[in-house]
Every structure is written in C-alpha cells, then in structure tokens.
C-alpha angles and dihedrals in degrees: 000000000000125000089247092055090049092053090053088065093062094087130136117255124199112263089003091293094295093133089062090057097049094095089057093044096048097079089056099040092119091054092044094050091045091050091051092047091050089050090055092049091048092051088048090056090051088054091049097054095074088050089058088053090048092053093045093052096042096042113025100029103031094041093036093224136125094204110137093013095129091053090045092052091045092052091045093052090044092053090045091052091048091051093048091048093046091047091050093049095045094046092045092050092045090055092048093047091050092052096041097048092041089051093047092048092049091047093048091047094047093048091046090052089055089060098045119105127249091256091069092056091045091056099041127056123235091243091054093051093045091052090055094048099041112021100033095045091050093049092048092049089053092049095051091048119027098019091049092048092048092048091053091049095047096044095046092045093050093047092045093049093050092049092046093051092048091051093048097046119341095192094055089042091058090052090055092045090058087078093057098078090049092050091047094050092047092048093049092048096050096039090053091056094040092054090055093046094046091050090051091048090053091050092050090046089055089053091051090050088050091051090051091048093050091045092053102038093039097043094120093048091048092054096043092050091042093227098138091119093052091047089051092049092050092048093047091050092052094044090048090054088049091052094049093048094045092050090050090051090048090053092052091048092050092048090047092050092047094051092048090050089049090051091049094051091042088056089048091050091051090050092049092046099047097028091048090055091049091048093050090049089052093243094116133033118236090239090059089050090055089052091054090048091054093046093046091055095039100050096061095069095056090050094055090041091055091051090046090047092054090052089048092050090052088056094044092055086067088058090047093049094048093048095045089048088057093047092047094050108118115218115245087222117044139149120250120246089251092055092047090049091056104031102024126227135275093282101037107030120182096216093171087073095048115115118216113263116230101182108245107146129183132181105210115195090319122184119179142178126171117257091247094040134087102202127073114248092191127024123192090334119179127187134152118208110186120206112286095022118143110217119190121197118199138174143116122303110285094016093124102258094151095060096087092045091050089054093047091050090044093235082135130019127226116267086217133004130023142282107213122205112195089344096308130100108263088230091066091071133046125276091232091056090055097041091049088062096049127088108201122187114185131208089239103041122210126210124189123235109271138062130326090252094050090052093050091050090061084077093054117001094196096047118135123233089252091056091048093050091046092053091047092051093049092062095038092246093130090088091056092052092045089060092055119095096232099026112212090002093059117120116244096198129228107329088353092292092152089066133063120252091253092051091050089050092054092050090048089054091050091049092051093048091048089058089061093215126190091220124046123200118188113184103194083309097166097049093101096047128089117252095252093054090041091059091050092050093046091053090049093046092048091060094040093051094057107118092009127101112240138185117199121191104198138182097183103065092198089072096060103045091113094054117126091227132009120205115201115208127197127170090350093306131107102236101169139020136179142086123313092261094045093051093048089050090055089058089211134127095314090051091054092048093048098046092046092050091043091055092048091051092049091050091049092049091050091049092050090050092059 
C-alpha cells in the first residue's frame, strides 16, 4: 500500500469510531455496563476516603474522644471491602472484555480474509494485513475495556470531587478550580505535540525493523555485494533520527509532568493559604481543610488523563477505520445468496448438494481486465476444453500466462462473457465446490507449519496412510521422506523452511495428487526440480492426467510438446494456439521461442558433457 493510500486512512470518524464497534460490543453489554458501574462505585469510594479523614480529625482528634470509634472502623473496613470487591470485578471484566472483543475482531477479520478475492492480496502487503488483524484489533480491544473503565473512573471522580468541594465550601472550591483551565491548556498543548512525536517514533521504529529484516534476510546479498558499510550508514542514520525524536519526546514529557506537578502544588498552596486563614478564623474545621488538600492534589491526575485519553482516542480511531475498512471490503468474486442457500459457503458447505465435476470447460465470449487495471487482457475470447484435455500455456515471463488459469479457478471473474464448467456458468455453483475439485501446484510451493503428514492431509483430510504413501511414491517424494529423521512425522518448519525448494515442490505434488482432483493446474511446477526427478514426475503426471482436464503453465517448452492444445501468450494477449506441430509449422512467435530455447538447451548439454 502506498504512502498516499495510508494517509487517506487518517480520517476523523464520528464519536471516535465507537458506533462501528457496537456490533462487537453488544454481546458483552452486560459486562461492559457492570464494569462501568463498578468504576463509578470505586471512584465514589476514592472520594469518600478524605471524608473519613475529615471526621477522624474533627471528631476523634479535635474533641479528644474515642466515642463512636468501633462504628467508624466498621464503616471504614466495609467501604474498603466494597472498593476492593468493585476494583476486582471491574478489572476482571475489563480483562475479559479486552480478550473477548480482541478475539472476536481477529476471528471476524481472519474469516473475512478467507473470503476476499486474490485482487485484495495483490494490492495489499502481508505486513499491512497483519497489522490490521493483530495490532489494530489489540489496540481496539484495549480501548473498549481498560480505556473505557479508566475514563469512567476519572470522569466520575473529577465530577464527584468538584461537587464535594462546592458542598463543603464553595468559595474555597472556586479558588482551587482556578487552576483547572491552566492545567487543561497545558495538557492540550503538550499532548498535541506528544501525539505527533509518538507517531513519528512509531514510523521510525518501523523503518528500523525494516532495516533489521533486510539485514537478516538479505545477509548473503549484503556480503556478496560488499555493501556492509552502506547498510551500516543507513542504519545509523535511522537510529540517530530515532534517538533525536525520542529525546525530544522525553523532554516534552518531563516538562509536561513538571508543569502538572507545579499546578498540583499551586492548588495545594492556595488551599493551605486560604483554608488556613479560614481555619484560624474559626470558619473552617481543620478536618475540612485536609479534605480540600486531598481533593486539590487528587483532581489534577484525572484532568491530564482525560486530555491524554482524548489524544489516544484520536489515534485509536485510525485503528478502527483501518479495521472496519478491511471488514467492509467486498470480495470481487462472491457467491450469490441463491448459490449459498443451495451449496453453502466456505465455512458451512452443503456437500450433499454438490454435483460431481467432470471437467468440461468453455470460455464463452470472455473479456477480462484486472480490477486495478484499465486495459483488457482478454477480449471476446472463446475456447472449448473438453474433459481430459491437456492445455499448455506458454510465453515470456510477465506475459500474463496465469490469467486463463485464474479465470478457470474463479480467482477472478470475467468482466464480460462466461466461463462454463460442465455446461453451466461457474457463478451458478459455489467457489468451494469448484476449488475442491482443483489440484493446484505453484512454482513457489507453500507448506504449512507442522509435520509432513499434516501437510499432505490438507489435500484429503480423511486419507489413509496407504493412500498417502501411494501419492508420495507416484511423485518420487518417498526418497525425501526417507532422509528425514522422523519420516512423515518430521517438522517442515514455517512455510516449509526446513526443506529445500525442490523438496517442498515434491510434497506439493503429492498433496495435489492425494486430493484426486478433476482439474489439474501446474504453474511452472517443475521449475525447482532437477531434470531426473522432473522426468519421473512428468511420467507419473501423464498417467494421472488421463481423463482429467489440466492446465500447464510452462517455461521449458520441451515439457509440453504432448499437450492437446498450446496457447501462446504475449503482452497479456493470446496470439497463437494449436498443437506443438501446428505451431512450429506456422513459424510464428512460438516457433521463435522454441528454436531459441532448443539451441540454449543444446549448448548447455554440450557444455555439461565436457
């Protein structure tokens, strides 16, 4: 995502975006209201404590009597017990609300991502999406729980203190309240600057994390290019900027804290000055003066917290906006309500209504352009692919070979026209029905964290061990597993990082074969495998593909000479089609590609023979 697109997300939402969160808060409304009520009670107890001190000074100390002390102690312990209980309940509920809402937001985001089309992932980076699902949901959960609880406590405490002071002595209360505008202005000024600085610190920190990531993942490239010095200079420049900005933020925080402390003690001094005079004149008891002193010191923290909370809410609304934008993203490819009613969706499929797929595919007057593109990749394209046909798609890198496959798999939908599966528009049946009948092997294979067996079972969850071993043997992957310490129970690592690319590719083949699909899609799937293993796999695939429709995207043209039809793609357009012999006879673009590659392979073979 570009910087410009990111900046568009920093928009102001009404009521800090809270209305957009109401559906997620509704299931926990009882806990939220209880938490808020407990916060009010707890703040009330905090207001009461100085009144206990007032009574003790005015009654027990000033009158030098212990009359009523047992009742006083009983009430004090009772209030203390109530406060402890209320604090426990409110904190417990806040923790639960944070976890529940964070979990629900993560679950909703993750499930929504499963339904989004490929175009969304093409246009948004992995880091951007992860930040929405992990960082934003956590921050929102914290706002709805702890921030909400703290805001209730601080607001109710501040209001209660002001009312109490006005009831005790409204003239002295007004003197103390003179400090409030000063404290508010100071808080607003410093929080405004601290928000900017903290945002800049987060941005620089992201750059530092990026530098670390590049330094670690690109360590070999750094050493081979001998650019260690440049990498160090770039890192030092970024870390220096981080230091300067962090020191500036620390200075603002220290000045802010000092001024607030000054305001607190100024308020205390005014209370002592004016309250002392009133006490000496006999117009105020010394216990009442102690109450004012406690309130004067205590009310400054809620004021600065409220200002800080408003600044925090302004930042959190960015998280809310980004997350709700993700959740409101409509997939480019989606099933109609009628299809979902009959066939189910990705999470609740109605497999009893699924028809068997035979593999007849037809492109009927198909025109297509990518959602983020302006030019048509296909225009009025027609092609019939009967069941069992082997279609090869060739062309230079970046020519657009994957477009047809993406349409067949319904990763994208035609801009105009239809893609028919077994004579019916693909949109008349569910995506999951179609995807469950496709075996897709990518050029860059992906394995999930877990064991070899667990990864193979993704192809067919109910497969027996005999079926797994048979699929592995068919693609010559049994040798790979035999070399592993724990065989099928060996860990493959995150993304299969514990295996070589070729080993991952073999396991991906086995996984696809285990699924027993009616349509095979091989996207340059043998490019990471040595020539000996490639020949074994091609022989296995040739027998497996009999009776199945297959699409093979190939770079080495020698591997697709037996294809029933070869589609030649250039600049996103299909410029030639036919069998291998027919295309060579045309002496066109395919002929040039093939003869050039043939010569290169002969030269390479001759070189290896030396």
